[in-house]
N, C-alpha and C positions, 0 to 999 in steps of 0.2 A: 504493500500500500504506500510505498515511498513515492514521493513526487506526485501525489494525488491531491485534489482539492478536498479539504476537510470542512464539513458542515456540521456544526454542533446545534442540536435542537434542545433548548433549555427547559421548555415547558410543554405540557400536553396541548395547551391552546395553540402554541406555535406549530406543533406537529399537525394539528387539524388544519390550520391555515395553509401550511405548505402543501398539504395533500389535497386541498380543496374540499375538505370535509365540513359538515355543519359544526357550529360551536359545541364543544363538549358539555354534557349536562352537569358534570362535576369537574372542577379544575385539576383534581389530583388523581382521578381514575376515569378511564374511558374504555368502552367495549363496543366495537362496531363491525360491520360486515367487511370481509377482506375484498369483496368484489368492488367496493367503493374506491379502493386504492388504484391509482393509475401509474404504471411504470413506463418510463420512456428511455430508449437507448441513449438519449442525450445526457442522462444522469448516470450512465454506466461507470464513469470515472470518479464519481463523487464518493468520498468516504464519509459515512454517516456516524455520528456519535450522539447518542441520546442521553439525557440526564434523568432517565426513568427506565423502569423495567418494561421490556417488550416481549410479550408472549403471543405467538402466532400459531393458529391451526389453519392449514391451507389445503386446498385441492387444486391441481392443475396450474401451479405456478411455474411457468416456463422461463426460469431464470436460474442463474448460478450465483451462489452467495459466497463471498470471501470474508472470512471471520477471523479477525486478528491478522496473522500472516499466512493462514492456511485456508484451503478450500473447505467449505462446510458440506458434508455428505448429505445433500438435501434433495437430490433430483427426484427420488421416489418417497421421500419422507413426508410426514404429516405435521409435526410440531417442531418449533425451535424456540429457544429462550436466549435473550440478550440482557445483560446487566447494564446499569448506568455506567457511562464512561467507556464502554467497550466499542471498538471500531469495527464497522462492517461495511461491505460494499455489495451492491446487487447489480449483476450484469443481466439485463433483460434480453431475452432472445425473441420473445413474441409479445409485444405490448397489447395485442388483441386477444390473448389467451383468455378463455372463459373460466377464470379462477373463482374460487369461492372459499368460504371459511370465516374465521373470526380472529380479530386482533384485540388483545387486552393490554392496555397501557396503565402502569401503576407508578406514580411518583413516590420516591422514598419518604417524602413528608407525610403521605397518607398513612404510612405504617408507624409514624412516630408514636412512642409510648406504648406500642404493642409488642408482644413477644416475637411476632414474625419479623420485626425489624432486625432482631439479633440472629434469628435462625434461618432467614431466607438464603443467605450465602452458603449454608450447609448443603443445599441442593446442588449437586455437582454439575447439573446441566446448565447452570448459570455461568460456568467458567469457560475460558478459552480452551481449557484442556479437553472438553468434550466436543468432538467435531462431527458427531453423528446425530442426525435428526431422529426424533422419536417416531417410530412407525406404529400406527394404530390399527387394530382390527375394527370391523364395523361396530361391534358392541362397545369396544373401548372408546371409539370416537363419539358414540352416542352419550356415553358417560361424561366425557369432557365437554361436549356441547351442552349437555343438560346443566352442568355446573356453571358454565359460562352464561347460560341463559338466566340462571338464578342471580348471578352478579348483575347482569343487565337489568333485570326486573327490579332489583333492589335500588340500583342507581337511578331508575326512572321514578321511584317513589319520592314523595316529599321528604327532604332530609330532616332527620330528627336525631336525638342523642344516641339512638341505637344503630343508626345507619352504618357508621364506620366499623363498628365491631362485627356486624353481620356480614358486610362485604369482605372484611379481612378474613373472617371465618371461612367464607366460600373460597377465597384465594388460597388459603391453607389447604382446603380439601382438594382443590385443583392441583396444587403442587405435590401433595401426597399421592394422588392418583398417578401423576407423571412419574414419580419415583417408582411406584409399583410397576408401571408399564415399561419403564426403562429396564428394571430388573428382569422382567419377563423377556424383554428383547435380547438381553445377554443369553438367556437360557435357550430361547427358540432358535438362535443362530449357532447352535453348538457344533455343527459340522465345521464351519469356518473357525470357530473358537478352538476346537481341538487341533486344527492345523496350526494356529498361533502357538498353542502349547508345545507342539512338536518343534516348531521353528525356534522357540525360546530355548528348548532343550539343546538343539543343535548349536545355537549361539554360545550358550554357557559351556558346552563341551569343547567347542573350538577355542574359546577363550582360555580355559584352564589347561588344555592340551597344547596350546600355542605359547606365545611369548607373554604370559601373564605378568612375569616379573617386570617387563618393560612397560606394559600397558597399565599396571596397577589393578586394583579391584574393579570388577564391572559395576556400573552404576545403573540404577533404575532408568534414569533419563536416557542413557546411551542405548540400553536394550530397547526401550520404547521407540526411540528414533529408528533403530535398525528394523523394527517391525512396522514402522510407519503408523504408530499409534501414539496417543498421549500417555504420559506416565500414569495419570489417574485412571484413565480408561483401562489400561493394561492391568493395573493392580486390582481394580474392581472385577474385571473379567476373571482373573486368576483366582481371586477370593471366592467367587461364586462357583467356579469349576472344581477347585482343589482345596479350598479352605485356607490357602496360603496366599499372601500378597507377593508382589515381585521381589521385594527385599528378602522375604523369607525363602523364596525359591533360590535366590542367589546364595543365601547362607546354607541351604540344604545341599546344593551342588558343591559348594566350597568344602563343607565338612566331609562329604563323601570322598572328594579328591584327597583331602588331608588324611583320612583314615587309610585310604589306599596306599599313600606314600609312607605313612607311619608303619604299616604292617608289611610292606613288601620291599622297602629300601633301607639302606643304612644312612640316609641323609640326616643331618642334624635338624633340630627343631628350627633353628634360624634359616637353614637352607630351604626347608619346606615352606616356611612362612614367606620367604623372599620369592620362591618359585610360584607361589599362589597369588602374589601381587601385593603382599603386605610390606609396608615400609619398616615396621618394627615387629620383632618376633613376640614382644609382650602383648601386642594387640591381637595377634593370632592366637596365642595361648589363652588369653582372656575369653575370646569368642568361642574357642573350642571347648573350654571348660563349661561355659554357659550353656552350650548346646548338648554336651554329652555327659556332664557331671564329672568328667575326668580330665586331668591335665593331659597334654599330648604325651608326656613321658609315661604316665600311668597307663594310658591307652596302649602305648607300644609295649609296655611291660606285660600287659594282660593278653595281647593279641599277637605277639611274636612267637612263631612256632619254636618249640624246644627241640634241639637236635638230639 
């Protein structure tokens, strides 16, 4: 997104004005039909930054979304989520596409003094790290649309002292459903997921069988990059499939290689630590004891065959 025009939209009213929408019924929260938004190829080079949360459920959006510095996997997706201050760009392919769906805009000030103000960032789909849209079944889409309609209905009521709490409660329900459906998405794509697990195993095997001493210890970020995934996405995926996150997978492979060297070679503890990528043998010994309840020397003593 370097060398692109950046347009910051500071308020929901400003967003409505720029998109040619009617004035919002509430200054801090708005929900409207996606079909009302007009995309133009003239805006393809504009980087948009909103000062509010943007939640979209769409159908037939013939466009490519660039989110942060990465393409957002959205071609066949249904929902995506953008936080205040995050940069994104939309490359429209067909401005006349018959798109439909709903868009929910929520200004952080609307959540002020509510528990959701502190917990909303815990939903991983609001981070740059998640680059995959949420794919919904027909039943799931009906649930999301139903919750959005509840938000719209409440916003259209006369505002009273209960309005904010009720709308925020519906927003929380919407986000919790999104969490559930993202979790389902990890599971239902298990064929591709197991391929990722196999690829991770190959990467770790190559690392520890190669020049680990020169490369150092493998990092979660490096492995995720090699697999063309975000760090958070990879760890969540592995946790769901195996019960272990990426860092724990690294440690499991590392300890397995250490046991192999301790039991089958005469290398010193320092030599093994260095070959596995540790700068200091004390760090290796500490991790090994944490994982096995034995020091490397004790492990070697108990597992070295007696002539």
